[in-house]
N, C-alpha and C positions, 0 to 999 in steps of 0.2 A: 438713193436721196441723191440731192445737186451737191453739185462741188464748191456752189459759193455757198459758205457757211449762215450768209444773212437770210439766205431764202430756205433753209433746213431750219432755221430757227423761228422763223416764220411761220414755216408749215407747221411745225410743233407747236408753236403758241396757238395759232388759228384752232389744229385741231383740239387741243385742251380746253379752251375754253367754250367749243362746240359741245366736246362730251359732257363737261360741268354743267352747259344749259340744258341739254337733254336729259341728266341726271336729275338736275334740279325740279326740271317741268313734269319728270316720271314720278318722282317723289312727292311732289305737291300735287297730286291728281285729284286730292279732295276737294279743292274748292273748284276745280273744273269739272269735275267726272259725276253726275248724279245720276240717280235710279235707271232713268231711261238711256241714257249714254253707256252706262256702264252694261249696262242689259245689249243693248244693240252693239257692244264691241265683244260680248261672250259668245253672242249666235255665231259668229264665222270662226271665233274658236273651236266652239262644241264642232262645228259641221267639218273643221281639219280633222279632230277626232275621229267622226264617223268616217269620213273618206281614209283615214291611213287605216282605221280599223277594217273596213271593209276592202282595202287593197293589197293587205299586207298577205304575204304567202305563208299561212300559220299551217303549220303540222301537227303539232303538238295539240290533241284534244283539251286539254286544261286552259290553254293560252287562248283555243280557238273560241271554248266556252266565254273565256273572259273578253275577248274582243266583242262579241254578241251582246253581253251584258252592258258592257258601254257603250256599243250602238245603239241599243235601248233605252238607254239613260239618258243619253244625249239626246235623242231624240224627242224624248219626254220634257227633259229640261227645256228643249227651243221652243216647244208648243207651250209651255207657262210663261215662258218670258214674253213669245210674243202676246201672248192675251194680258199679260202685265203690261206691256207697253202698250197695247189699245187702250186699255183703262185708264193709265196713266196720263199717255196724250189727248183725251175725250174730256179729260177735265177743265 
């Protein structure tokens, strides 16, 4: 923090305004995020789950099986979302 109290207060207030604005925008996504945008945002999310599962150093067979199931499920869902996006964007 700065020794100047006014700077510290300004930084804290600016941070608070930024945080509250971001929180409002995240909570109010229903008016800005529709079907296609939601799926386009979910594809990278699913891809991260796949990468994390593939790169994890898993030793336990039960956990390894779970990771493999996650990989299969996420790939299937990504393919489904891509088909739906294509269908919806072609309208």
